[in-house]
KOLKE-38395 format. One record per atom (N, C-alpha, C): x, y, z; residue number from 1. Coordinates in nm, 2 decimals. Layout:
       xx       yy       zz   num
        X        Y        Z   NUM
...
//
This chain:
       xx       yy       zz   num
     0.08    -0.12     0.00     1
     0.00     0.00     0.00     1
     0.09     0.12     0.00     1
     0.06     0.22    -0.08     2
     0.13     0.34    -0.09     2
     0.10     0.43     0.03     2
     0.20     0.48     0.10     3
     0.17     0.56     0.22     3
     0.15     0.70     0.19     3
     0.24     0.77     0.11     4
     0.23     0.91     0.08     4
     0.31     0.94    -0.05     4
     0.27     1.04    -0.12     5
     0.34     1.07    -0.25     5
     0.46     1.16    -0.23     5
     0.50     1.20    -0.11     6
     0.61     1.29    -0.09     6
     0.74     1.21    -0.13     6
     0.84     1.27    -0.17     7
     0.97     1.20    -0.20     7
     1.04     1.18    -0.08     7
     1.06     1.05    -0.04     8
     1.14     1.01     0.07     8
     1.27     0.96     0.03     8
     1.37     0.97     0.13     9
     1.50     0.92     0.10     9
     1.53     0.81     0.19     9
     1.65     0.75     0.17    10
     1.70     0.64     0.26    10
     1.71     0.69     0.40    10
     1.76     0.81     0.42    11
     1.77     0.87     0.55    11
     1.64     0.89     0.62    11
     1.53     0.93     0.55    12
     1.40     0.94     0.60    12
     1.35     0.80     0.65    12
     1.37     0.70     0.57    13
     1.33     0.57     0.60    13
     1.40     0.51     0.72    13
     1.53     0.54     0.73    14
     1.60     0.49     0.85    14
     1.55     0.56     0.98    14
     1.52     0.69     0.97    15
     1.47     0.77     1.08    15
     1.34     0.71     1.13    15
     1.25     0.67     1.03    16
     1.12     0.61     1.06    16
     1.14     0.48     1.13    16
     1.22     0.40     1.08    17
     1.24     0.26     1.13    17
     1.31     0.26     1.27    17
     1.38     0.37     1.30    18
     1.45     0.39     1.43    18
     1.36     0.45     1.53    18
     1.24     0.50     1.49    19
     1.14     0.56     1.58    19
     1.05     0.46     1.64    19
     1.04     0.45     1.77    20
     0.96     0.36     1.84    20
     0.81     0.36     1.80    20
     0.77     0.48     1.74    21
     0.63     0.49     1.70    21
     0.60     0.40     1.58    21
     0.71     0.36     1.51    22
     0.69     0.27     1.39    22
     0.74     0.13     1.41    22
     0.75     0.09     1.54    23
     0.80    -0.04     1.58    23
     0.70    -0.14     1.52    23
     0.76    -0.25     1.47    24
     0.68    -0.36     1.41    24
     0.62    -0.33     1.28    24
     0.67    -0.23     1.21    25
     0.62    -0.19     1.08    25
     0.74    -0.20     0.98    25
     0.72    -0.24     0.86    26
     0.82    -0.26     0.76    26
     0.79    -0.16     0.64    26
     0.89    -0.09     0.60    27
     0.87     0.01     0.49    27
     0.98    -0.02     0.38    27
     0.95     0.03     0.26    28
     1.05     0.03     0.16    28
     1.02     0.15     0.07    28
     1.12     0.19    -0.02    29
     1.11     0.30    -0.11    29
     1.13     0.26    -0.25    29
     1.05     0.31    -0.34    30
     1.09     0.30    -0.48    30
     1.07     0.43    -0.54    30
     1.18     0.49    -0.60    31
     1.18     0.62    -0.66    31
     1.11     0.73    -0.56    31
     1.15     0.72    -0.44    32
     1.10     0.82    -0.34    32
     0.96     0.80    -0.28    32
     0.89     0.70    -0.33    33
     0.75     0.67    -0.28    33
     0.77     0.57    -0.17    33
     0.70     0.60    -0.06    34
     0.71     0.51     0.06    34
     0.60     0.41     0.05    34
     0.63     0.28     0.08    35
     0.54     0.17     0.08    35
     0.55     0.10     0.21    35
     0.44     0.04     0.26    36
     0.45    -0.04     0.38    36
     0.41    -0.19     0.34    36
     0.49    -0.28     0.40    37
     0.47    -0.42     0.38    37
     0.40    -0.47     0.51    37
     0.32    -0.57     0.50    38
     0.26    -0.63     0.62    38
     0.37    -0.71     0.69    38
     0.36    -0.73     0.82    39
     0.45    -0.81     0.89    39
     0.44    -0.96     0.84    39
     0.55    -1.03     0.84    40
     0.54    -1.17     0.79    40
     0.46    -1.26     0.88    40
     0.39    -1.35     0.82    41
     0.31    -1.45     0.89    41
     0.41    -1.57     0.92    41
     0.36    -1.66     1.00    42
     0.44    -1.78     1.03    42
     0.48    -1.86     0.91    42
     0.38    -1.89     0.81    43
     0.43    -1.96     0.69    43
     0.53    -1.88     0.61    43
     0.52    -1.75     0.61    44
     0.61    -1.66     0.54    44
     0.75    -1.67     0.60    44
     0.75    -1.66     0.73    45
     0.88    -1.67     0.81    45
     0.95    -1.81     0.79    45
     0.87    -1.91     0.79    46
     0.93    -2.05     0.77    46
     0.99    -2.06     0.63    46
     0.93    -2.00     0.53    47
     0.99    -2.00     0.40    47
     1.12    -1.92     0.39    47
     1.12    -1.81     0.46    48
     1.24    -1.73     0.47    48
     1.36    -1.82     0.53    48
     1.33    -1.89     0.64    49
     1.43    -1.97     0.71    49
     1.47    -2.08     0.61    49
     1.38    -2.14     0.55    50
     1.41    -2.26     0.46    50
     1.50    -2.21     0.34    50
     1.46    -2.10     0.28    51
     1.54    -2.05     0.17    51
     1.68    -2.00     0.22    51
     1.68    -1.93     0.33    52
     1.80    -1.89     0.39    52
     1.90    -2.00     0.42    52
     1.84    -2.11     0.47    53
     1.92    -2.23     0.50    53
     1.99    -2.28     0.38    53
     1.92    -2.30     0.27    54
     1.99    -2.35     0.14    54
     2.09    -2.25     0.09    54
     2.06    -2.12     0.10    55
     2.16    -2.03     0.06    55
     2.28    -2.02     0.15    55
     2.26    -2.04     0.28    56
     2.37    -2.05     0.38    56
     2.46    -2.17     0.35    56
     2.40    -2.28     0.32    57
     2.48    -2.40     0.29    57
     2.57    -2.37     0.17    57
     2.52    -2.29     0.07    58
     2.60    -2.25    -0.04    58
     2.71    -2.16     0.01    58
     2.68    -2.06     0.09    59
     2.77    -1.97     0.15    59
     2.89    -2.04     0.22    59
     2.86    -2.14     0.30    60
     2.96    -2.21     0.37    60
     3.04    -2.30     0.28    60
     2.98    -2.36     0.18    61
     3.05    -2.45     0.09    61
     3.14    -2.38    -0.01    61
     3.10    -2.26    -0.05    62
     3.18    -2.19    -0.16    62
     3.25    -2.07    -0.10    62
     3.20    -2.01     0.00    63
     3.27    -1.89     0.07    63
     3.27    -1.77    -0.02    63
     3.18    -1.75    -0.11    64
     3.18    -1.64    -0.20    64
     3.10    -1.51    -0.15    64
     3.02    -1.53    -0.05    65
     2.94    -1.42    -0.01    65
     2.86    -1.45     0.12    65
     2.76    -1.36     0.15    66
     2.69    -1.38     0.27    66
     2.54    -1.37     0.24    66
     2.47    -1.44     0.33    67
     2.32    -1.45     0.32    67
     2.26    -1.36     0.43    67
     2.16    -1.28     0.40    68
     2.09    -1.20     0.50    68
     1.94    -1.22     0.49    68
     1.87    -1.19     0.59    69
     1.72    -1.18     0.59    69
     1.68    -1.04     0.64    69
     1.58    -0.99     0.59    70
     1.52    -0.86     0.63    70
     1.63    -0.75     0.64    70
     1.72    -0.75     0.54    71
     1.83    -0.65     0.54    71
     1.79    -0.55     0.43    71
     1.82    -0.42     0.46    72
     1.79    -0.31     0.37    72
     1.90    -0.29     0.28    72
     1.87    -0.26     0.15    73
     1.97    -0.24     0.05    73
     1.92    -0.11    -0.03    73
     2.02    -0.03    -0.08    74
     1.99     0.08    -0.17    74
     2.11     0.10    -0.26    74
     2.08     0.14    -0.38    75
     2.19     0.17    -0.48    75
     2.27     0.29    -0.42    75
     2.40     0.28    -0.43    76
     2.48     0.39    -0.37    76
     2.46     0.53    -0.43    76
     2.42     0.53    -0.56    77
     2.41     0.66    -0.63    77
     2.26     0.71    -0.62    77
     2.17     0.63    -0.56    78
     2.03     0.68    -0.56    78
     1.99     0.67    -0.41    78
     1.94     0.78    -0.36    79
     1.89     0.79    -0.22    79
     1.74     0.77    -0.21    79
     1.67     0.75    -0.33    80
     1.53     0.74    -0.32    80
     1.47     0.60    -0.34    80
     1.56     0.50    -0.34    81
     1.51     0.36    -0.35    81
     1.59     0.28    -0.24    81
     1.51     0.21    -0.16    82
     1.56     0.12    -0.06    82
     1.47     0.00    -0.04    82
     1.52    -0.12    -0.06    83
     1.44    -0.24    -0.05    83
     1.48    -0.33     0.06    83
     1.39    -0.39     0.12    84
     1.41    -0.48     0.24    84
     1.37    -0.62     0.19    84
     1.48    -0.69     0.15    85
     1.45    -0.83     0.09    85
     1.42    -0.93     0.20    85
     1.33    -1.02     0.17    86
     1.31    -1.13     0.27    86
     1.43    -1.21     0.29    86
     1.50    -1.24     0.18    87
     1.63    -1.31     0.19    87
     1.72    -1.26     0.08    87
     1.85    -1.25     0.10    88
     1.94    -1.20     0.00    88
     2.07    -1.27     0.01    88
     2.14    -1.27    -0.11    89
     2.28    -1.31    -0.11    89
     2.36    -1.20    -0.18    89
     2.47    -1.17    -0.12    90
     2.56    -1.07    -0.17    90
     2.70    -1.12    -0.17    90
     2.77    -1.11    -0.28    91
     2.91    -1.16    -0.29    91
     3.00    -1.07    -0.21    91
     3.10    -1.13    -0.15    92
     3.19    -1.05    -0.07    92
     3.26    -0.94    -0.15    92
     3.29    -0.97    -0.28    93
     3.36    -0.87    -0.36    93
     3.26    -0.75    -0.39    93
     3.13    -0.76    -0.36    94
     3.04    -0.65    -0.38    94
     3.00    -0.58    -0.26    94
     3.04    -0.63    -0.14    95
     3.01    -0.57    -0.01    95
     3.10    -0.45     0.01    95
     3.04    -0.34     0.06    96
     3.13    -0.23     0.10    96
     3.22    -0.26     0.22    96
     3.33    -0.20     0.22    97
     3.43    -0.22     0.33    97
     3.46    -0.09     0.39    97
     3.43    -0.07     0.52    98
     3.38    -0.16     0.62    98
     3.23    -0.18     0.60    98
     3.17    -0.29     0.65    99
     3.03    -0.31     0.64    99
     2.95    -0.20     0.71    99
     2.85    -0.15     0.65   100
     2.77    -0.04     0.70   100
     2.69    -0.08     0.82   100
     2.66     0.01     0.91   101
     2.57    -0.02     1.03   101
     2.42    -0.01     0.99   101
     2.40     0.07     0.88   102
     2.26     0.09     0.84   102
     2.23     0.00     0.72   102
     2.16     0.06     0.62   103
     2.13    -0.02     0.50   103
     2.26    -0.03     0.42   103
     2.27    -0.14     0.34   104
     2.38    -0.17     0.26   104
     2.37    -0.08     0.13   104
     2.47     0.00     0.11   105
     2.47     0.09    -0.01   105
     2.51     0.02    -0.14   105
     2.45    -0.09    -0.16   106
     2.48    -0.17    -0.28   106
     2.37    -0.28    -0.29   106
     2.31    -0.30    -0.40   107
     2.20    -0.39    -0.41   107
     2.26    -0.54    -0.41   107
     2.18    -0.63    -0.35   108
     2.23    -0.77    -0.35   108
     2.24    -0.83    -0.48   108
     2.32    -0.94    -0.49   109
     2.33    -1.01    -0.62   109
     2.20    -1.09    -0.64   109
     2.14    -1.15    -0.54   110
     2.02    -1.22    -0.54   110
     1.92    -1.16    -0.44   110
     1.80    -1.13    -0.48   111
     1.70    -1.08    -0.38   111
     1.58    -1.18    -0.39   111
     1.53    -1.22    -0.27   112
     1.42    -1.31    -0.27   112
     1.30    -1.24    -0.20   112
     1.19    -1.23    -0.27   113
     1.07    -1.17    -0.21   113
     0.97    -1.28    -0.21   113
     0.91    -1.30    -0.09   114
     0.81    -1.40    -0.07   114
     0.67    -1.34    -0.07   114
     0.58    -1.39    -0.15   115
     0.45    -1.33    -0.17   115
     0.37    -1.35    -0.04   115
     0.32    -1.24     0.01   116
     0.23    -1.24     0.13   116
     0.08    -1.25     0.07   116
    -0.01    -1.29     0.16   117
    -0.15    -1.30     0.11   117
    -0.20    -1.17     0.05   117
    -0.16    -1.06     0.10   118
    -0.21    -0.93     0.04   118
    -0.13    -0.88    -0.08   118
    -0.02    -0.94    -0.11   119
     0.07    -0.90    -0.23   119
     0.01    -0.94    -0.36   119
     0.00    -0.84    -0.45   120
    -0.04    -0.88    -0.59   120
     0.09    -0.91    -0.66   120
     0.07    -0.98    -0.77   121
     0.19    -1.01    -0.86   121
     0.25    -0.88    -0.91   121
     0.16    -0.79    -0.94   122
     0.21    -0.66    -1.00   122
     0.30    -0.59    -0.90   122
     0.27    -0.60    -0.77   123
     0.35    -0.54    -0.66   123
     0.49    -0.61    -0.66   123
     0.49    -0.74    -0.66   124
     0.61    -0.81    -0.66   124
     0.70    -0.78    -0.78   124
     0.63    -0.77    -0.90   125
     0.71    -0.74    -1.02   125
     0.76    -0.59    -1.02   125
     0.69    -0.50    -0.95   126
     0.74    -0.37    -0.93   126
     0.87    -0.37    -0.85   126
     0.87    -0.45    -0.74   127
     0.99    -0.47    -0.66   127
     1.10    -0.53    -0.74   127
     1.07    -0.63    -0.82   128
     1.17    -0.70    -0.90   128
     1.24    -0.60    -0.99   128
     1.16    -0.52    -1.06   129
     1.21    -0.42    -1.15   129
     1.30    -0.32    -1.07   129
     1.26    -0.28    -0.95   130
     1.35    -0.19    -0.88   130
     1.48    -0.25    -0.84   130
     1.48    -0.38    -0.80   131
     1.60    -0.45    -0.77   131
     1.69    -0.45    -0.90   131
     1.63    -0.51    -1.01   132
     1.71    -0.53    -1.13   132
     1.77    -0.41    -1.19   132
     1.69    -0.30    -1.19   133
     1.73    -0.18    -1.26   133
     1.84    -0.11    -1.17   133
     1.86    -0.15    -1.05   134
     1.96    -0.09    -0.96   134
     2.07    -0.18    -0.92   134
     2.09    -0.29    -1.00   135
     2.21    -0.37    -0.98   135
     2.20    -0.51    -0.94   135
     2.08    -0.56    -0.90   136
     2.06    -0.70    -0.86   136
     2.06    -0.78    -0.99   136
     2.12    -0.90    -0.98   137
     2.13    -0.99    -1.10   137
     2.01    -1.08    -1.11   137
     1.96    -1.13    -1.00   138
     1.85    -1.23    -1.00   138
     1.75    -1.19    -0.89   138
     1.63    -1.20    -0.92   139
     1.52    -1.19    -0.82   139
     1.43    -1.31    -0.83   139
     1.41    -1.37    -0.71   140
     1.32    -1.48    -0.70   140
     1.19    -1.43    -0.63   140
     1.08    -1.44    -0.70   141
     0.95    -1.41    -0.64   141
     0.88    -1.54    -0.60   141
     0.89    -1.57    -0.48   142
     0.84    -1.70    -0.42   142
     0.68    -1.69    -0.41   142
     0.61    -1.78    -0.47   143
     0.47    -1.78    -0.47   143
     0.41    -1.90    -0.40   143
     0.39    -1.89    -0.26   144
     0.35    -2.01    -0.19   144
     0.22    -2.08    -0.24   144
     0.12    -2.00    -0.27   145
     0.00    -2.06    -0.32   145
     0.02    -2.15    -0.44   145
     0.11    -2.11    -0.53   146
     0.14    -2.18    -0.65   146
     0.25    -2.28    -0.64   146
     0.31    -2.28    -0.52   147
     0.43    -2.37    -0.50   147
     0.53    -2.36    -0.61   147
     0.56    -2.23    -0.64   148
     0.66    -2.20    -0.74   148
     0.73    -2.07    -0.72   148
     0.83    -2.05    -0.81   149
     0.91    -1.93    -0.80   149
     0.92    -1.87    -0.94   149
     0.89    -1.74    -0.95   150
     0.92    -1.66    -1.07   150
     1.06    -1.61    -1.06   150
     1.14    -1.65    -1.15   151
     1.28    -1.60    -1.16   151
     1.29    -1.48    -1.26   151
     1.33    -1.37    -1.21   152
     1.34    -1.25    -1.29   152
     1.49    -1.21    -1.31   152
     1.52    -1.17    -1.44   153
     1.65    -1.12    -1.47   153
     1.64    -1.01    -1.57   153
     1.73    -0.92    -1.57   154
     1.73    -0.81    -1.67   154
     1.80    -0.85    -1.79   154
     1.74    -0.84    -1.91   155
     1.80    -0.88    -2.03   155
     1.89    -0.77    -2.09   155
     1.97    -0.81    -2.18   156
     2.06    -0.71    -2.25   156
     1.98    -0.60    -2.31   156
     1.85    -0.63    -2.35   157
     1.77    -0.53    -2.41   157
     1.70    -0.43    -2.31   157
     1.74    -0.45    -2.18   158
     1.68    -0.37    -2.07   158
     1.54    -0.41    -2.02   158
     1.49    -0.51    -2.09   159
     1.36    -0.57    -2.05   159
     1.38    -0.67    -1.94   159
     1.28    -0.68    -1.85   160
     1.28    -0.79    -1.75   160
     1.22    -0.92    -1.81   160
     1.30    -1.02    -1.79   161
     1.26    -1.15    -1.84   161
     1.23    -1.24    -1.72   161
     1.12    -1.31    -1.72   162
     1.08    -1.39    -1.61   162
     1.04    -1.53    -1.66   162
     1.07    -1.62    -1.57   163
     1.03    -1.76    -1.59   163
     0.98    -1.82    -1.47   163
     0.87    -1.89    -1.48   164
     0.81    -1.95    -1.36   164
     0.87    -2.09    -1.35   164
     0.92    -2.12    -1.23   165
     0.97    -2.25    -1.19   165
     0.88    -2.32    -1.09   165
     0.85    -2.45    -1.12   166
     0.76    -2.52    -1.03   166
     0.83    -2.64    -0.98   166
     0.75    -2.72    -0.91   167
     0.80    -2.85    -0.85   167
     0.87    -2.93    -0.97   167
     0.99    -2.98    -0.94   168
     1.06    -3.05    -1.04   168
     1.17    -2.97    -1.11   168
     1.15    -2.84    -1.11   169
     1.25    -2.75    -1.17   169
     1.36    -2.71    -1.07   169
     1.47    -2.66    -1.13   170
     1.59    -2.62    -1.05   170
     1.60    -2.47    -1.06   170
     1.64    -2.41    -0.95   171
     1.68    -2.27    -0.94   171
     1.83    -2.27    -0.95   171
     1.89    -2.18    -1.03   172
     2.03    -2.17    -1.04   172
     2.08    -2.03    -0.99   172
     2.21    -2.03    -0.97   173
     2.27    -1.90    -0.93   173
     2.33    -1.82    -1.04   173
     2.33    -1.87    -1.16   174
     2.39    -1.80    -1.28   174
     2.53    -1.76    -1.24   174
     2.57    -1.64    -1.29   175
     2.71    -1.59    -1.27   175
     2.73    -1.54    -1.13   175
     2.62    -1.50    -1.06   176
     2.64    -1.45    -0.93   176
     2.67    -1.55    -0.82   176
     2.62    -1.67    -0.85   177
     2.64    -1.78    -0.75   177
     2.68    -1.91    -0.82   177
     2.80    -1.92    -0.88   178
     2.83    -2.03    -0.96   178
     2.82    -2.16    -0.88   178
     2.76    -2.26    -0.94   179
     2.75    -2.39    -0.88   179
     2.63    -2.41    -0.79   179
     2.55    -2.30    -0.77   180
     2.43    -2.31    -0.69   180
     2.32    -2.37    -0.77   180
     2.25    -2.47    -0.71   181
     2.13    -2.53    -0.76   181
     2.04    -2.56    -0.65   181
     1.91    -2.54    -0.66   182
     1.81    -2.57    -0.56   182
     1.68    -2.62    -0.63   182
     1.64    -2.74    -0.59   183
     1.51    -2.79    -0.64   183
     1.40    -2.70    -0.58   183
     1.31    -2.66    -0.66   184
     1.19    -2.58    -0.61   184
     1.12    -2.66    -0.51   184
     1.10    -2.79    -0.53   185
     1.02    -2.87    -0.43   185
     1.08    -2.86    -0.29   185
     1.21    -2.84    -0.27   186
     1.27    -2.83    -0.14   186
     1.23    -2.71    -0.06   186
     1.19    -2.60    -0.13   187
     1.15    -2.48    -0.07   187
     1.01    -2.51     0.00   187
     0.93    -2.59    -0.07   188
     0.79    -2.61    -0.02   188
     0.77    -2.74     0.05   188
     0.88    -2.81     0.08   189
     0.87    -2.94     0.14   189
     0.80    -2.93     0.28   189
//
């Protein structure tokens, strides 16, 4: 749901999230517009843990990056977009040094958004576009009701290309996570 049409920045968002009046509320920005997400439900949180687990196994095995949940990211050159991914993977060579205390000023290599009951597919695709146009390589839109994942990537033509993966299909890490594979069915087991 859109909160207000004023142009907000990453700093405004951080101030709101640090204010006790906004405790237990989740916000994100796309092009200065403030949005609020509903708090995760138990099924949503369980999917986050499950996906994070598989990504963490990759992190430990390959040592190429780190996995986070509920971490805020924004493009370094744009102060009007900040996204809070359900799960993310960021390569170590892409992390700022030293690590920031607030939002990471670099978009993750992989962003995972899990569809909540109130989320429309167009809302998820809007987030995917914001990630991809600001440096993310792969976005997984996890759709629990369909037991599948829409994988979004930015094509060389600048268009977003998506492919729905269902039970029996594999999710890959492409160039960002070489060697990573995950059966979609394991997410929903």
